[in-house]
C-alpha positions in Angstrom: 0.1 0.0 -0.1 2.6 2.4 1.0 5.5 0.5 -0.6 7.7 0.7 2.4 10.8 -1.5 2.5 12.5 -3.2 5.4 14.8 -0.2 6.2 12.3 2.3 6.0 10.0 0.5 8.5 13.1 0.3 10.7 13.6 4.1 10.4 10.0 4.7 11.2 10.2 2.3 14.2 13.2 4.0 15.6 11.8 7.4 15.1 8.6 6.4 16.8 10.5 4.9 19.7 12.3 8.1 20.1 9.0 10.4 19.8 6.6 8.5 21.4 8.6 6.6 24.0 8.8 3.0 24.9 5.9 3.1 27.3 3.2 4.4 24.7 4.7 2.7 21.8 2.5 -0.5 21.8 -0.8 1.6 22.4 0.1 3.8 19.5 0.9 0.6 17.0 -2.4 -0.9 18.2 -4.3 2.3 17.3 -2.6 2.4 13.9 -3.4 -1.0 13.3 -7.0 -0.5 14.2 -7.1 2.5 11.7 -5.5 0.5 8.9 -8.2 -2.3 9.6 -11.0 0.0 9.3 -9.5 1.7 6.1 -9.2 -1.7 4.4 -12.8 -2.6 5.5 -14.0 0.4 4.0 -12.2 -0.1 0.8 -13.5 -3.6 0.6 -17.0 -2.4 1.1 -16.7 0.3 -1.4 -15.1 -2.1 -4.0 -18.0 -4.7 -3.4 -20.5 -2.0 -3.9 -18.9 -0.8 -7.1 -18.8 -4.3 -8.4 -22.5 -5.0 -7.3 -23.4 -1.8 -9.1 -21.5 -2.9 -12.3 -23.4 -6.1 -12.2 -26.8 -4.6 -11.6 -26.0 -2.1 -14.8 -24.8 -4.7 -17.4 -21.4 -3.0 -17.5 -19.7 -6.3 -16.3 -20.8 -8.0 -19.7 -19.5 -5.2 -21.9 -15.9 -5.4 -19.9 -15.9 -9.0 -20.1 -16.4 -8.8 -23.9 -14.0 -5.9 -24.2 -11.5 -7.8 -22.2 -11.6 -10.8 -24.5 -11.4 -8.7 -27.5 -8.3 -7.1 -26.0 -6.7 -10.3 -25.2 -7.4 -11.5 -28.7 -5.9 -8.5 -30.3 -2.8 -8.6 -28.0 -2.2 -12.4 -28.4 -3.5 -13.7 -31.7 -1.7 -16.8 -31.4 -2.9 -17.7 -28.0 -6.6 -17.0 -29.1 -6.0 -19.2 -32.2 -4.5 -22.0 -30.1 -7.4 -21.7 -27.8 -9.7 -22.5 -30.7 -7.5 -25.2 -31.9 -7.7 -26.6 -28.4 -11.7 -26.6 -28.2 -12.0 -28.0 -31.7 -9.6 -30.9 -30.6 -11.5 -31.7 -27.6 -14.5 -32.3 -29.6 -12.7 -34.7 -31.6 -11.4 -36.8 -28.8 -14.8 -37.0 -27.2 -16.0 -40.1 -29.0 -19.3 -41.9 -28.4 -18.7 -45.4 -27.2 -21.3 -46.9 -29.2 -20.3 -45.6 -32.5 -17.8 -47.3 -34.7 -15.2 -44.9 -34.2 -15.6 -45.5 -30.2 -15.5 -49.2 -30.7 -12.2 -48.9 -32.8 -10.8 -46.5 -30.2 -11.7 -49.0 -27.3 -10.3 -51.9 -29.3 -7.2 -49.9 -29.9 -6.7 -49.1 -26.2 -7.2 -52.7 -25.4 -4.5 -53.7 -28.0 -2.1 -51.1 -26.6 -2.5 -52.5 -22.9 -1.8 -56.1 -24.2 1.3 -54.9 -26.1 2.6 -53.2 -22.9 1.9 -56.3 -20.9 3.8 -58.4 -23.2 6.6 -55.9 -23.5 6.9 -55.8 -19.7 6.9 -59.7 -19.6 9.6 -59.9 -22.1 11.7 -57.4 -20.4 11.3 -59.3 -17.0 12.2 -62.5 -18.6 15.2 -61.1 -20.1 16.4 -59.3 -17.0 15.9 -62.9 -15.3 17.7 -64.6 -18.1 20.6 -62.0 -17.7 20.8 -62.4 -13.9 21.0 -66.2 -14.2 23.9 -65.8 -16.9 25.6 -63.2 -14.4 25.4 -65.8 -11.5 26.8 -68.5 -13.5 29.6 -66.5 -14.8 30.3 -65.2 -11.4 30.3 -68.8 -9.9 32.6 -69.9 -12.8 35.0 -67.2 -11.9 34.9 -68.0 -8.3 35.6 -71.4 -9.3 38.6 -70.7 -11.3 39.9 -68.5 -8.6 39.6 -71.1 -6.0 41.4 -73.5 -8.2 44.2 -71.1 -8.7 44.5 -70.4 -4.9 44.7 -74.1 -4.1 47.3 -74.7 -6.8 49.3 -71.8 -5.1 49.0 -73.4 -1.7 50.0 -76.7 -3.1 53.3 -75.2 -4.6 54.4 -73.4 -1.4 
């Protein structure tokens, strides 16, 4: 509201402490807070009264239309994209009893089957790779144990 920064608030607080004194400072801040609260309440009432008057006189519909026109003029690409989104949403809302709806449901089911079989194949591949890795590790451990036993036999 007054656009005061932290340093300005600190300066105001120090000056108020010096001018008013530490004993009366809380009372003064309370009164200032009450005044600001009343001012905000009056501003809120005034704003709501003006909005109600605008609603009753029909000015709101005119301003809404103007704001849409200004938005379209200032951002034509965004407005065009909104139109494209609206048109595309009507294409994606299919009637499930129509042929297109039945085809869409069939395609969705096939996609789920493909995903399931792909997941199963990936899991099987990982299991096979894990078995191969375990076999290779056991083989390496066996050769390591043989070489260690040979070294012990030599010494």
